[in-house]
MARSE-33651 format. One record per residue: residue number from 1; residue in three letters; x negated, y, z negated of N, C-alpha, C in turn. Coordinates in steps of 0.05 Angstrom, whole numbers. Each point is the difference from the previous one (the first is absolute). Layout:
N
    n  res    n.xx    n.yy    n.zz   ca.xx   ca.yy   ca.zz    c.xx    c.yy    c.zz
  NUM  ALA       X       Y       Z       X       Y       Z       X       Y       Z
...
This chain:
374
    n  res    n.xx    n.yy    n.zz   ca.xx   ca.yy   ca.zz    c.xx    c.yy    c.zz
    1  UNK     263     378     299      16     -24      -4      22      -2      21
    2  UNK       5     -24       9      21      -4      19      11     -28      -2
    3  UNK      23      -5      10      12     -27       1     -10     -14      24
    4  UNK     -12     -24      -3     -10     -16      22      23     -19       9
    5  UNK       9       3      24      21     -18      10     -12     -25      11
    6  UNK     -25       1       9     -14     -24      10     -25      -3     -17
    7  UNK       2     -16     -21     -22      -1     -20     -15     -27       4
    8  UNK     -27       0      -2     -14     -25       1       5     -16     -26
    9  UNK      -9     -25       0       2     -16     -24     -13      13     -23
   10  UNK      12      -1     -24     -11      14     -23     -28      -8      -5
   11  UNK     -17      20      -4     -28      -4      -7     -18      -8      23
   12  UNK      10      -1      24     -15      -9      23       0      21      23
   13  UNK     -13      22      -5      -2      20      21     -21      -9      21
   14  UNK       5       4      25     -18      -9      21     -29      10      -4
   15  UNK     -19     -18       1     -28       7      -3      -9       8     -28
   16  UNK      18      -4     -20      -7       8     -27     -21     -18     -12
   17  UNK     -15      12     -19     -22     -15     -13      11     -20     -20
   18  UNK      17       9     -18       8     -16     -23      24     -18       8
   19  UNK      -3     -26      -4      22     -18       6      10     -16     -24
   20  UNK     -12       5     -23       9     -14     -24     -18       6     -24
   21  UNK       9      -9     -23     -15       4     -25      -7     -28     -10
   22  UNK     -26      -5      -2     -10     -26      -9      -8      -1     -29
   23  UNK      -6      24     -11     -10       1     -27       7      27     -13
   24  UNK       5      -1     -26       2      24     -16     -23      -1     -21
   25  UNK     -16      21      -2     -22       0     -19       4      21     -22
   26  UNK      -4      -9     -25       2      17     -23     -28       5     -11
   27  UNK      -7      24      -6     -26       6     -12       4       6     -29
   28  UNK     -17     -12     -17       2       2     -29     -27       5     -12
   29  UNK       0      10     -24     -25       6     -15     -10     -25     -14
   30  UNK      18     -18      -7      -7     -24     -16      14     -24      12
   31  UNK     -15     -15      16      12     -23      15      11     -21     -20
   32  UNK     -15      -6     -21       8     -21     -18      27       8     -13
   33  UNK       2      24      -9      25       9     -13      23       0      20
   34  UNK      -4       9      24      21       1      20      10     -28       7
   35  UNK     -19     -19       4       8     -27       7      14     -14     -23
   36  UNK      -8       6     -25      14     -12     -23      29       9       0
   37  UNK       5      25       5      27      10      -1      16      -9      25
   38  UNK     -12       0      23      14      -9      24       8     -29      -2
   39  UNK     -18     -17     -10       8     -29      -2      19      -5     -23
   40  UNK      -5      13     -23      16      -6     -24      27      14       0
   41  UNK       1      25      10      26      15      -1      15      -1      26
   42  UNK     -15       4      23      14       1      26       3     -28      12
   43  UNK     -15     -20      -9       0     -26      12     -12      -1      27
   44  UNK     -18      19       6     -14       0      26     -27     -15      -4
   45  UNK      -6     -18      18     -24     -16      -1       6     -29       8
   46  UNK     -19     -18      -3     -27       4     -11     -18      16      19
   47  UNK     -22      11     -11     -18      17      15     -27     -14       4
   48  UNK     -10       1      25     -28      -6       6     -16      25      -4
   49  UNK     -22      -2     -15     -15      24      -8     -29      -1      11
   50  UNK     -10      22       8     -27       2      12     -14      25     -10
   51  UNK     -26      -1      -2     -17      23      -2     -13       4      27
   52  UNK       7      22      14     -11       5      27     -24      19      -3
   53  UNK     -23     -11       7     -26      15      -2     -19     -14      18
   54  UNK     -24      12       4     -21     -13      15      -6     -28     -12
   55  UNK      -7     -20      15      -2       0      29      25      -7      15
   56  UNK      22      -9     -14      24      -7      14      14      24      13
   57  UNK      -3      23     -12      10      25      12     -23      16      11
   58  UNK       1       6      26     -23      13      12      10      19      22
   59  UNK     -19      15      12       7      21      20      20      19     -11
   60  UNK      -2       7     -25      18      18     -13      -6      29       8
   61  UNK      21      15       7      -3      28       7      22      17     -12
   62  UNK      -5      26      -1      20      20      -8      -4      24      18
   63  UNK      21       9      13      -1      23      18     -22      -3      21
   64  UNK      -3     -25      10     -18      -5      22     -29      -3      -7
   65  UNK      -7       1     -26     -27      -2      -9      -3     -24     -18
   66  UNK     -23     -14       1      -4     -22     -19       3       8     -29
   67  UNK      16     -15     -14       5       7     -28       7     -26     -15
   68  UNK     -16      -6     -20       5     -25     -15      24       4     -20
   69  UNK      18     -18       1      22       0     -19       9     -29      -6
   70  UNK      14      -3     -21       9     -27      -9      26       3     -15
   71  UNK      13     -23      -4      25       0     -15       6     -28     -11
   72  UNK      19       0     -18      13     -25      -9      27      -1      13
   73  UNK       8     -23       9      24      -3      17      15     -25      -7
   74  UNK      26       1       1      17     -23      -4      22       0      20
   75  UNK       7     -24      10      21      -3      20      19     -23      -7
   76  UNK      25       4       7      20     -21      -1      20       5      22
   77  UNK      20     -17       2      20       3      21      28       4     -13
   78  UNK      14      20       9      29       3      -6      15      -4      26
   79  UNK      10     -25       4      10      -7      26     -23      -1      20
   80  UNK       3      13      22     -22       0      20     -18      24      -4
   81  UNK       6      18     -19     -16      24      -3     -22      -4     -21
   82  UNK     -24       8       8     -22      -1     -19       2      23     -20
   83  UNK      -1      -7     -26       1      19     -22     -29       2     -11
   84  UNK     -13      22       4     -28       4      -7      -3      20     -22
   85  UNK     -18      -5     -18      -6      18     -22     -31       5       0
   86  UNK      -8      25       0     -28       7       3      -9      19     -23
   87  UNK     -22      -7     -12     -13      18     -19     -27       8      12
   88  UNK      -3      26       7     -26       9      11     -22      -3     -21
   89  UNK     -24      -7       9     -23      -2     -18     -20      22       7
   90  UNK     -20      -7      16     -21      19       6       5      14      27
   91  UNK      -9      25       2       1      14      25      27      15       4
   92  UNK      -1      20      18      23      15       7      16     -15      21
   93  UNK      26      -3      -4      18     -13      18      27      15       1
   94  UNK      16      -6      20      27      12       0      16      -8     -24
   95  UNK      -4     -25      -9      14     -10     -23      -8      15     -26
   96  UNK     -26       4      -3     -10      15     -24      10      29       1
   97  UNK      -1      12      23      10      28       3      30       1      -6
   98  UNK      15     -20       8      28      -1      -6       5       0     -30
   99  UNK     -15     -16     -15       4      -1     -29      -9      27     -12
  100  UNK     -20      12      11     -10      25     -11      19      23       5
  101  UNK      12       1      24      15      24       8      30      -4       1
  102  UNK       9     -25      -1      29      -5       4      12     -16     -23
  103  UNK       3     -26       3      14     -16     -20      -9     -29       2
  104  UNK       6     -15     -21      -4     -29       0      25     -13      12
  105  UNK      -4     -17      20      23     -12      13      -6      -6      29
  106  UNK      21      -2      16      -3      -7      28     -17      21      15
  107  UNK     -21      -8      14     -18      19      13      -2      -4      30
  108  UNK       1     -25       9      -1      -5      29      15     -25       8
  109  UNK       6      -1      26      13     -24      11     -18     -11      22
  110  UNK      -1     -26       2     -13     -13      23      21      -4      21
  111  UNK      -5      12      23      20       0      22      -7     -23      20
  112  UNK      22     -10      12      -4     -17      24       2      19      23
  113  UNK     -16      -7      21      -1      17      24      -1     -19      24
  114  UNK      22     -15       3       1     -21      20      -2       9      28
  115  UNK       4      26       5      -3      10      28     -28      10       5
  116  UNK     -18      -1     -20     -27      11       3     -19     -20     -13
  117  UNK     -23      -4      13     -22     -15     -13     -11      17     -23
  118  UNK     -19     -12     -15     -12      15     -22     -15      25      11
  119  UNK     -14      -4      22     -15      23      12      20      21      11
  120  UNK      21     -10      13      20      19      10      14      15     -22
  121  UNK       5     -14     -23      13      14     -23     -18      22     -10
  122  UNK     -26      -5      -2     -18      21      -9       0      23      19
  123  UNK       0      -5      26       0      21      20      26      16      -2
  124  UNK      23     -14      -5      26      14      -2       0      18     -25
  125  UNK     -13      -9     -21      -1      17     -24     -17      25       5
  126  UNK     -21      -3      15     -16      23       8      17      20      17
  127  UNK      15     -12      19      17      17      17      21      15     -17
  128  UNK       9     -13     -21      20      13     -18     -12      19     -20
  129  UNK     -26       2       1     -14      19     -18      -7     -11     -27
  130  UNK       0     -27      -3      -6     -12     -25     -18     -24       3
  131  UNK     -26       5       7     -19     -22       3      -4     -14     -27
  132  UNK     -10     -25       1      -5     -15     -25     -20      16     -17
  133  UNK       8       6     -25     -16      15     -18     -18     -18     -17
  134  UNK       7     -25      -2     -14     -19     -17       0     -27      14
  135  UNK     -24     -13       2      -2     -25      15     -17     -20     -15
  136  UNK       3     -25       7     -18     -21     -11       5     -26      15
  137  UNK     -17     -19      -5       4     -28       8      -1     -17     -25
  138  UNK      15     -21       0       0     -18     -23      -2     -29       9
  139  UNK     -17     -15     -14      -4     -28       7       4     -16     -26
  140  UNK      24     -11      -3       7     -15     -23       3     -30       7
  141  UNK      -7     -18     -17       4     -28       5      29      -7       1
  142  UNK       7     -20      16      27     -11       2       1     -27     -13
  143  UNK      24      -8      -9       3     -26     -12      23     -14      15
  144  UNK      -7     -23      12      19     -15      16      -1     -29      -9
  145  UNK      23     -10      -9       3     -27      -9     -21      -7     -21
  146  UNK      -6      18     -18     -19      -5     -21     -29       5       7
  147  UNK      -5       6      26     -27       5       9      -5      30       2
  148  UNK     -24       9      -9      -7      28       2     -16       4      26
  149  UNK       9      18      17     -13       5      25     -11      28       0
  150  UNK     -26       3       4     -13      26       0     -14       4      27
  151  UNK       0      25       9     -14       7      24     -29       5      -6
  152  UNK     -19     -13      13     -28       4      -5      -7      30       3
  153  UNK     -19       9     -16      -8      28      -1      -8      10      28
  154  UNK     -12     -18      16     -10       9      26      23       7      19
  155  UNK      24     -11      -5      23       5      17      21      18     -14
  156  UNK      -7      10     -24      20      14     -15      10      26      14
  157  UNK     -19      14      13       7      26      12      21      -4      21
  158  UNK      -3     -20      17      19      -4      22      25     -14      -9
  159  UNK      -1     -16     -21      24     -16      -8      16      14     -22
  160  UNK     -12      19     -14      14      13     -22      24      17       9
  161  UNK      18       5     -18      24      15       6      -6      30      -2
  162  UNK       2      15      22      -2      29      -2      26      13      -8
  163  UNK      -1      21     -16      24      14      -8      -6      29      -6
  164  UNK      20      16       0      -4      28      -6      26      14      -7
  165  UNK      -3      25     -11      23      15      -9       0      27      13
  166  UNK      24       8       9       4      27      11      13      17     -22
  167  UNK     -10      24      -5      11      17     -21      23      15      10
  168  UNK      24     -13       1      24      12      10      19       8     -23
  169  UNK     -11       1     -24      17       6     -24      16      26       3
  170  UNK     -13      21      10      13      26       0      22       1      21
  171  UNK      -1     -17      21      21       2      21      21     -22      -3
  172  UNK      -9     -24      -8      19     -23      -1       9      -6     -29
  173  UNK     -16       9     -19       5      -7     -28     -15     -25      -9
  174  UNK     -16     -11      17     -16     -24      -7     -24      -1      19
  175  UNK     -22     -12      -9     -22      -6      18       7     -26      15
  176  UNK     -12      -4      23       4     -23      16     -25     -17       2
  177  UNK       3     -26      -2     -22     -19       3       4     -16      26
  178  UNK     -21      -3      15       0     -18      23     -22     -20      -4
  179  UNK       3     -25      10     -20     -21      -3       2     -19      23
  180  UNK     -23     -14       5       0     -21      21      -5     -26     -14
  181  UNK      20     -17      -1      -2     -26     -13      -9     -20      22
  182  UNK     -11     -23      -8      -8     -20      19      25      -9      17
  183  UNK      -5     -10      24      23      -9      17      17     -20     -15
  184  UNK      26       5       1      19     -18     -13       4       3     -30
  185  UNK     -15      19     -12       2       5     -29      14      26      -5
  186  UNK      25      -1      -7      15      24      -8      -5       6     -30
  187  UNK       7      24     -10      -5       6     -28      11     -21     -20
  188  UNK      24     -11       4       9     -20     -20     -18     -25       0
  189  UNK      -9      -9      23     -18     -23       1     -27       7     -12
  190  UNK     -10      24       6     -26       9     -12       2       0     -31
  191  UNK      23       8     -10       4       0     -29      -1     -28     -11
  192  UNK      12     -19      14       0     -28      -9     -28     -13       2
  193  UNK     -16       8      20     -25     -14       5     -23      11     -16
  194  UNK       0      26      -7     -23      11     -14      -6     -13     -27
  195  UNK     -26      -6      -5      -7     -12     -25      -6      22     -20
  196  UNK      15       2     -22      -3      22     -19     -24      -4     -19
  197  UNK      -9      22     -11     -19      -1     -22      13      -8     -26
  198  UNK      25       7      -4      16      -8     -23      29       3       6
  199  UNK      17     -12     -17      29       0       3      13      15     -23
  200  UNK      23      12       5      18      10     -21      28      -8       7
  201  UNK      13     -16     -18     -10     -12     -24     -23     -20       5
  202  UNK     -16      -4     -20     -25     -15       3       4     -29       9
  203  UNK      22     -12      -8       5     -28       7      11      -4      28
  204  UNK       5      21      15      12      -2      27     -18     -13      20
  205  UNK      12     -13      19     -15     -14      21      11       6      28
  206  UNK      24      10       2      14       3      25      14      28       1
  207  UNK      -8      17      19      10      27       1      29       0       9
  208  UNK      10     -21      12      28      -1       9      18     -12     -21
  209  UNK     -11     -11     -22      16     -11     -22      10      22     -18
  210  UNK      26       4       0      11      22     -16      -4      -4     -29
  211  UNK      -3      23     -14      -1      -2     -29      28      -9     -11
  212  UNK      -1     -12     -23      25     -10     -12      22      21      -3
  213  UNK      -9      25      -5      20      21      -4      -1      20      23
  214  UNK      -6     -10      24      -1      16      24      27      14       5
  215  UNK       0      25       8      24      15       5       5       7      30
  216  UNK     -22       4      15       2      12      26      -9     -19      22
  217  UNK      16      -1      22      -6     -17      22      -8      15      25
  218  UNK       4      26       1      -8      15      24      -2      29      -6
  219  UNK     -18      13      15      -1      30       0      19      10      22
  220  UNK      19      16      -7      21       8      19      -2      30       8
  221  UNK     -14      16     -16       3      29       4     -24      14     -11
  222  UNK      -8      22      14     -20      19      -9      12      28      -1
  223  UNK      -2      13     -23      12      26      -4     -21      21      -5
  224  UNK       1      22      16     -19      22      -1      14      25     -11
  225  UNK     -14      14     -17       9      27      -8     -15      20      16
  226  UNK      14      20      10     -11      20      18      10      28      -6
  227  UNK     -16      20       6       9      28      -3      13      10      26
  228  UNK      -3     -16      22      12       6      25       7     -26      15
  229  UNK      24     -10      -6       8     -26      10       0      -1      31
  230  UNK       9      21      13       1      -1      29     -28      -1      12
  231  UNK     -19      15     -11     -27      -1       9     -12     -28      -4
  232  UNK       6     -13     -23     -10     -27      -5      11     -20      19
  233  UNK      26       2       6      13     -19      19     -12       4      28
  234  UNK      -4      25       7     -11       5      27     -29     -10       2
  235  UNK     -15       1     -23     -27     -10       0       1     -31       4
  236  UNK      18     -14     -13       2     -29       4       8      -6      29
  237  UNK      16      18      12       8      -4      28     -24       1      18
  238  UNK     -19      19      -6     -24       2      16     -16     -26      -1
  239  UNK       2     -15     -22     -14     -25      -3      16     -23      11
  240  UNK      23       6      13      16     -20      13      22     -12     -17
  241  UNK       6      11     -23      20     -11     -18      25      18       2
  242  UNK      21     -11      11      25      14       3      20     -17      16
  243  UNK      24      11       4      10      26      -8       8       0     -30
  244  UNK       3      25     -10       8       4     -28      28      11      -1
  245  UNK      15      -8     -20      26      13      -6      -4      16     -25
  246  UNK      14      23      -2      -3      17     -24      26      14      -7
  247  UNK       2       7     -25      23      16      -8      -8      14     -26
  248  UNK      15      22      -6      -3      13     -26      19     -14     -20
  249  UNK     -12     -11     -20      15     -15     -20       6      17     -25
  250  UNK      25      -2     -10       8      15     -24      17     -17     -17
  251  UNK      11      11     -22      17     -15     -19      23     -14      14
  252  UNK      12      12      20      23     -12      13      -7     -26      15
  253  UNK     -25      -5       5      -9     -24      15      -5     -24     -19
  254  UNK      -1       5     -26      -8     -21     -19      22      -3     -21
  255  UNK       2     -25     -10      17      -6     -23     -18     -13     -21
  256  UNK       8       4     -25     -14     -12     -23     -29       7      -2
  257  UNK      -8      23      11     -29       7       0      -7      19     -22
  258  UNK      18      16     -11      -5      19     -22     -24      18       5
  259  UNK       0      12      23     -23      18       7       8      29      -1
  260  UNK      24       7      -6       8      28      -2       2      12      28
  261  UNK      -2      26       1       0      15      26     -27      -1      12
  262  UNK      -2     -10      24     -26      -2      14       4      -2      30
  263  UNK     -21       3      14       0      -6      29     -28     -10       7
  264  UNK      -2     -17      20     -25     -11       9       3      -7      30
  265  UNK     -21       5      15      -1      -9      28     -13     -28      -1
  266  UNK      15     -20      11     -10     -28      -1       1     -10      29
  267  UNK     -21     -15       7      -2     -12      27      -7     -30      -3
  268  UNK       9     -16      20      -5     -28      -1      -8     -10      28
  269  UNK     -16     -21       0      -8     -13      25      -5     -29      -6
  270  UNK       9     -18      17      -6     -29      -3     -24      -7      16
  271  UNK     -22      -9     -13     -24      -9      13      -4     -29      -5
  272  UNK       7     -16      20       0     -29      -3      19      -9     -22
  273  UNK     -10     -12     -21      17      -9     -22      -4      18     -25
  274  UNK     -10      25       5      -4      19     -22      15      26       6
  275  UNK      16       9     -19      14      25       2     -18      22     -11
  276  UNK      -5      21      16     -15      23      -9      20      22      -8
  277  UNK      -6      14     -22      17      21      -9     -18      24      -8
  278  UNK       9      24       9     -14      25      -7      20      18     -15
  279  UNK      -8      10     -23      18      16     -17     -13      27      -6
  280  UNK      15      21       6      -9      27      -6      20      13     -19
  281  UNK      -6       1     -26      18      14     -18       3      29       7
  282  UNK      24      10       2       5      28       7       9      17     -24
  283  UNK      20     -11     -15      11      15     -22       8     -20     -22
  284  UNK      -4       9     -25       9     -16     -22     -23     -14     -15
  285  UNK       4      -6     -26     -20     -12     -16       3     -31       1
  286  UNK      -8     -12      22       3     -29       4     -27     -13      -7
  287  UNK       1     -27      -6     -25     -14      -4     -19       2      23
  288  UNK      10       0      25     -18       3      23     -14      27       0
  289  UNK      15      21      -7     -11      27       0     -22       2     -22
  290  UNK       5     -12     -23     -20       1     -21     -25     -16       7
  291  UNK       3     -24      12     -23     -16       8     -16      15      21
  292  UNK      14      12      19     -14      15      21     -16      23     -12
  293  UNK      12      14     -20     -13      22     -13     -26      -9     -15
  294  UNK       2     -23     -13     -22      -9     -17     -22     -14      16
  295  UNK       8     -17      20     -19     -17      13      -5       8      29
  296  UNK      16      17      12      -4       8      27      12     -20      20
  297  UNK       0       7      26      11     -17      20     -15     -27       2
  298  UNK      14     -20      10     -13     -26       4      19     -23      -1
  299  UNK     -11     -24       2      14     -25      -1       5      -8     -29
  300  UNK      22       8     -11       6      -3     -29      19     -23      -6
  301  UNK      14     -10      21      21     -20      -6      -4     -24      19
  302  UNK       0     -24     -12      -1     -25      15      25     -16      -6
  303  UNK      15      -7      20      24     -15      -3      -6     -30       1
  304  UNK      10     -15     -20      -5     -29      -2      27     -14      -6
  305  UNK       3     -23      11      25     -14      -2      -4     -30      -7
  306  UNK      18     -10     -16       1     -28      -7      20     -14      18
  307  UNK      -7     -25       9      18     -16      16      18     -18     -18
  308  UNK      -7      -2     -25      15     -18     -18      14      14     -22
  309  UNK      -9      24      -7      13      15     -22      15      24      12
  310  UNK      22       7     -12      15      24       8     -14      25      -9
  311  UNK       7      22      11     -11      26      -9       4       4     -30
  312  UNK      24      -4     -11       4       3     -29     -18     -19     -17
  313  UNK      -4     -24      10     -17     -19     -15     -29       9       0
  314  UNK     -10      10      22     -28      10       1      -2      24     -19
  315  UNK      19      18       1      -1      24     -17       1      -8     -30
  316  UNK      16     -20      -6       1      -9     -28     -27     -10     -10
  317  UNK     -14     -15      17     -26     -10      -8     -21      23      -3
  318  UNK       1      19      19     -19      22      -1       6      18     -24
  319  UNK      26       5      -6       7      15     -24     -10     -14     -25
  320  UNK       3     -27       0      -9     -16     -23     -30       2      -4
  321  UNK     -15       7      21     -29       4      -2      -7      29      -6
  322  UNK      20      16      -7      -3      28      -8      -9      18      24
  323  UNK       8      -7      24      -5      18      23      25      16       4
  324  UNK      -2      27      -2      24      17       2      12       1      28
  325  UNK      26       1       2      14       4      25       1      30       4
  326  UNK     -12       9      22      -1      29       6      26      10      10
  327  UNK      13     -15      18      26       8      11      13     -25      12
  328  UNK      26       2       2      16     -22      10      26      11      11
  329  UNK      10     -11      22      25      10      12       7     -14      25
  330  UNK      20      11      14      10     -11      25       3      23      19
  331  UNK     -10      -2      25       4      20      20      23      -7      18
  332  UNK      21      16       0      23      -4      18      11     -29      -2
  333  UNK      -2     -12     -23      13     -26      -4     -14     -23      14
  334  UNK     -23       5      13     -13     -22      15     -29      -5      -7
  335  UNK     -14      19     -11     -29      -2      -4      -4       2     -31
  336  UNK      -2     -23     -13      -5      -1     -29     -30       2      -5
  337  UNK      -8      17     -18     -28       3      -5      -5       3     -30
  338  UNK     -24      -8      -8      -9       3     -28     -30       3       1
  339  UNK     -11      19     -15     -29       5       1     -11      -3     -29
  340  UNK     -21     -15      -2     -12      -6     -26     -29      12      -1
  341  UNK      -7      12     -22     -27      12      -4     -19     -22      -8
  342  UNK     -17      -8      20     -20     -21      -6     -28      11       1
  343  UNK      -3      26      -7     -26      12       0     -19     -12     -21
  344  UNK      12     -11     -21     -17     -13     -20     -14     -24      11
  345  UNK      10     -11      22     -13     -22      14     -17       9      24
  346  UNK      -3      26       4     -14      10      23      15      -2      26
  347  UNK      26      -5      -2      16      -5      24      19      22       7
  348  UNK      -3      24     -13      18      22       7      28      -6      -8
  349  UNK      19       9      17      28      -7      -4       7     -24      18
  350  UNK      16     -18     -11      10     -22      16      30       3       4
  351  UNK       9      -2      25      28       1       5      10     -28       4
  352  UNK      24      -6     -11      12     -26       2      25       3      17
  353  UNK      -2      -4      26      24       2      17      17     -25      -2
  354  UNK      25       2       9      17     -24      -1       0     -15      26
  355  UNK     -12      11      21       0     -12      26     -29       1      12
  356  UNK      -5     -18      19     -26       1      14       0      24      19
  357  UNK     -24       6      11      -4      25      14      19       4      24
  358  UNK       3     -21      17      16       3      24      30       6      -7
  359  UNK      10     -13     -21      28       5      -8       2      27     -13
  360  UNK     -21       9     -15       1      27     -10       1      21      22
  361  UNK     -16      -5      21      -1      18      23      28       1      13
  362  UNK      13     -23       2      27       0      11      20      16     -16
  363  UNK      -2      -2     -27      17      16     -17      -6      30       2
  364  UNK     -25       7       1      -8      28       2      10      13      26
  365  UNK       0     -15      21       9      11      26      30       6       0
  366  UNK      14      -9     -20      29       7      -2       5      26     -15
  367  UNK     -21      11     -12       4      24     -16      11      23      16
  368  UNK      17      17     -10      10      23      14     -22      22       1
  369  UNK       1      17      20     -17      23       1     -29      -6       7
  370  UNK      -5     -23      13     -28      -7       8      -9      16      24
  371  UNK     -26       5       0     -14      11      23     -24     -18       6
  372  UNK      -8       1      25     -24     -16       8     -23      19       4
  373  UNK     -23      -9      -9     -25      16       2     -17     -11      22
  374  UNK      -9      19      18     -18      -8      21     -25      18      -1
């Protein structure tokens, strides 16, 4: 660890692969149950829903070998971020293995790689020691101005969207997805254009039309639990995400948190408009330490913010829906946080910050005792 006196822009290391987060994906055992809770309790949705299987899903592989697999999938938008929910069906996949060996909740992120083409991103992942472990192509109809547009089967292979997943869970705390969308079609537009097999809620017609009881307008933060925070931060740096600031946090750093005597190594990095946080519990019986013990390392916390409701108003509504508040407090008088247990909705823990990511980053950089990780 060292203090960088000449630091690049946060999250933009020269030549780095990852330049942003376009999607957060949650894997669940029961898609219908998860969507019911997400729409009814969290106000997330409406969702476009699909069953991905042959013939729309093809060229499916696992570990470099042909392997048939399928899933049920739902997507919506929280701000510009795609919120995806996946229920594995047939075949072995990283998502199915995650449910079997880890936990229900956030499993991978779709990354933007604006400095690399799709082919260059794959090559970079190989160079980093994490080639795509699962691949496929998907050819779904699009709906434009009420018209359904489908690619003829003869052209499906060349026109379909290729995508794949790198199994970086053990080093980054999450798997990574890369995809090549048609020219001019970014993930938010792809979400709006795709014609679903069904909607949740059923009466929905527009994925950008918020639910009446919508709470969240943007995804602001991703929080990872780790057994070695410095190693995790350095791994992200290898993928081009940095610099990171870090400090050992204890009771003197927090007010109104009621955590008793504890210490934790915490690191932060701003990646575009998303704040990344890595937490390594060191001492004390904290909620983070208990979750790490039971579920293992990984992407356990997703930060979401409302543009119209205050943090207390959001918490009041979530408490009213019987979602327990795991912890709440203020760090050095500037960083107000509250974490809600939304595992009943398949969404892990949700953090409700009082500021958007860039302003949180600004507050965090004022903390005493910071070190920079390279």
